[in-house]
N, C-alpha and C positions, 0 to 999 in steps of 0.2 A: 553425477552429475559435474559439470565444471563450474571453479567457485570465482566469479566471475570479477567480487570485490568483498574484502574483506578489512577488519582494521584490529592491530592488537596495540592494548595498552592504550589507545588514544586518549587525549586527555588535552584539557581548555581549562585556564587557570587566567582570572582577573585579580590580580591583588592577592590576598590569601582565599579568595574564593574560586573553587573547581566549580565549572558550569558544567564540566564532563571529566569524569574522572575511570582512567583504565579500561574505556571500553571497547569491547571484542565483538563485532557481528560477522558475520558471512552471509554473504549473498550467492547465491548462484543462479547464472544462465537459465531464463526462463520463469524464475520466480517471478510472485508479488509478495513482498516482502512489508509488512506490517510491523512497522514501530510504534508501541502504544504506552504512553503516559500521559501524568496528568500535564496540566499547564507548568510551564519551569522547571518539568522534567530534565530537561537539555536534549529534547528532541530536534528544536530547531538549530542550537549549536551543532552537533554531530553531524546532521544535513549540511551545515554551513563549511566545516570541513571538509567532508566529501566534495565538495563543489567548489573548494578553494574558493570561497569568500571573506575567511579567516584564516588566520595561520596556527598550528597546532602548538601546544607548550611542552608536549612529550607524545610518544606513541608513534604508529605507523598505518600508513594506510595502502593498500595492497592491491592493482588492477590484475586479473587473471594472476597473479602469484609476483607479479612485477612491483617493487617499490617505487609508491606515486610519487614524485616530485610536484612539490606545490604550483599549482596552474599547469600543470601537464603530464593530465591523465593520460594512457595507455589505450582508456577506451575512450570512446563518446559518451558524454552525458550531457542529459537537457533535464533544467531545472526549475521548478515554480514553486520558490521559498520568499513567503512575504509578500509584499505587494506584486501585483503581476506586471507592472508598465506598461498598459496600455496605449496608444493614442486615440484618446477618447472622439477625438472629430473625423476619425479614418473609419472607413469599413474593416470588416473581419479581412478580406481577403487584404485589401490595402496594410492592415497591421502585419499580414502574414508575408507581404514583398517586401516591405521597408526592412524588416527583420531579417529575412534573408538576403537582402543584397548589403546589409550591413555585414553578415557574415559570409558574403563574397559566393552562395549556394542557392544563388535565384531558380529554382526550376515550377514553370507555371502549371505541370501537370501534378506536381507531386502539391504545390499550392491548393490546387483544387477539392486533390483527392483528402489532403488533410480536413478539409472544409467539411467534406464528407463524412469523413470517420468523427470528427465533433458535432455533426447535425447541423452545421451551421449555413449551410451552401445555398439555403433559400433566404437568406439576411439580404441580401441584394444591395442597395444603397445604402440601408440602413447602419444609422453612425453607431460606435461601441459604446459611447454614454449613453445610448439609447435602450442599449441592450439588460437584462435582467442579470441579478447574480449569477444565476446559474450559466447564462449565455458567456459571461464576463469569465466565468469558472473554465469554460469547455474552449472558446478562444485563447485563454491564457496557455491551457494545457495544449493547444496545437501550435502556441510560440514555442513554447519547452522541445516540442518534437520536430521543431526545422531542419534541423542538423541529422536529424534520423538516429538518434542517442542508441547506443548499447543499451543506457540506465535511464530512465526515467523518475528522477525525485520529484516528491511533491508534501509542500510541508502542509499539513491541515486541509486539504482542498474541498472538505465541506462543511466546513466550517461556518453556519449561519444560515444552512440550505433548511429547506422543509425537506418533507419526505417523498414525493417526486422528484424534486432536484438531487437527492442523494442517490438516488434509485437510479437516475439518469446518469450519473456521473459515475456508479458502482459498474452499469453494464458497459458502458464505454471505456475504461480501465481493462475490463476483462477481455473486449474486443482490442483494443491495442496489445494487451498482452500475447493474446491468441492468435491473431491475424497475423503484425507486423511482428512478432518473436523481439517484443521490447521487454527488457526487465525491467519492474518497477520497484520503487524503493516510496514508501508511502505512510506517514505519519499520520496520528491521530489519538484524541483521547478516548475514543471510543470502541471497543472494544468486541460490542455485538455486531457493529457495520462492520469491521473488518473481517469478523470472523466469518461474512458473509462471503467471500472472495480471496482473500489473502489466501498463499500457501505456505507460508511461513510466517515468524514472530519473533521480536524482540520485545522483552520486557524493559524499560528504562523508569529509573527513580532517582530523585537528587544526584543528578548528573552519573549515575553508574546504571550498567544493565547488568540489569538481576539474573536475566537466562534468556534461552532461545529454545526454541519450539514447533514443531510443524505442526499442520490442520490436522492431521491423523490422532497426535497427542490431544491436542486441543480438544478434540471429540471426546475422547479418550476420557482425559480427566475430567470432562463435564459429565461424564455417566453420573446419574442415580437409581437407586434402586427401590422397590418395596417390596420386601420378603413375606411369604406365605407359608402359612403350616397349615395341616390338613392332612387327617388319617388316610381320606382319598384323593392323594396330590394328584393323580394322573384325572383325576374325572375332574377337580379343579381348572387343570390345564387344559383340558379338550373345552371346557368351557370358555374361559378366558381367550382361546385363540378363536374358538366357534362365532361365538358370541359378539365378544369387543373385538375382536379382529386385530388381538393382540400377537405379535409374531417373536421379538425378543425377548423371550423366555427362557431362563438356564435353572436345570435342576441342580439342588445343592446336596439333598441326599434323599431318603426314602418319601418323608414327610413335608419339603423342602422346597418350594423354589423362588425365583427373585426375578420381578419385571424390571427391566433394564431399559430406562427411558434416554436415550442419547440426545443431548442439544445438538439438533442438524438445522444448522440454518441456510441448505437449501433453498 
């Protein structure tokens, strides 16, 4: 799979304090990459560096293997980092229209399609200040998609939302990734939520990226098991399969089996 964006030794220092230190991440085309870390771990700093909102202290950023110059990415990037910057007295469509004009890419049909993608096409003349938190987040994501980006960067987009709002955002992002072919880099402090739809992950703590892993590795590492020993292990296994409808059973030896419970968030 093609590597869309990567960093090597990326660092940001404020005085004597490293907000980010020697960060290496690798995002492939088509990924939904979940950046996991507590508040203050360095997530936003990393996203701002990738989006050219702040300058690095050291290290490099690469776009499709090419060294990225500050403010001149070799790929199209759309980002929602911190405040969304909505026009509160404008409709959803007008918010999109004004940003598209400012970016020199005003396409009415595309803007209308974006409203459908984020499920705001029926808001009509309703002003953004009247929107719920979830609606504002969806509009902000639509704004980040104006330039039809290769990479969509989202910083904690589900913060403060109720379970239904989180589910709506999750399903919308999955659709954007699959139907529009947009690679997504999303940060959150909630691994349980990102585990439901991200394909790859990076763990960041105290400004350092500790490790990266795939969805498959996450599932494998979250296996837990109950070992059962019996003089008639075949009878015990048959009962478990037929009466309890358990299927993930592995035989260890002539007298022992293990029931494996995969943490599956589908």
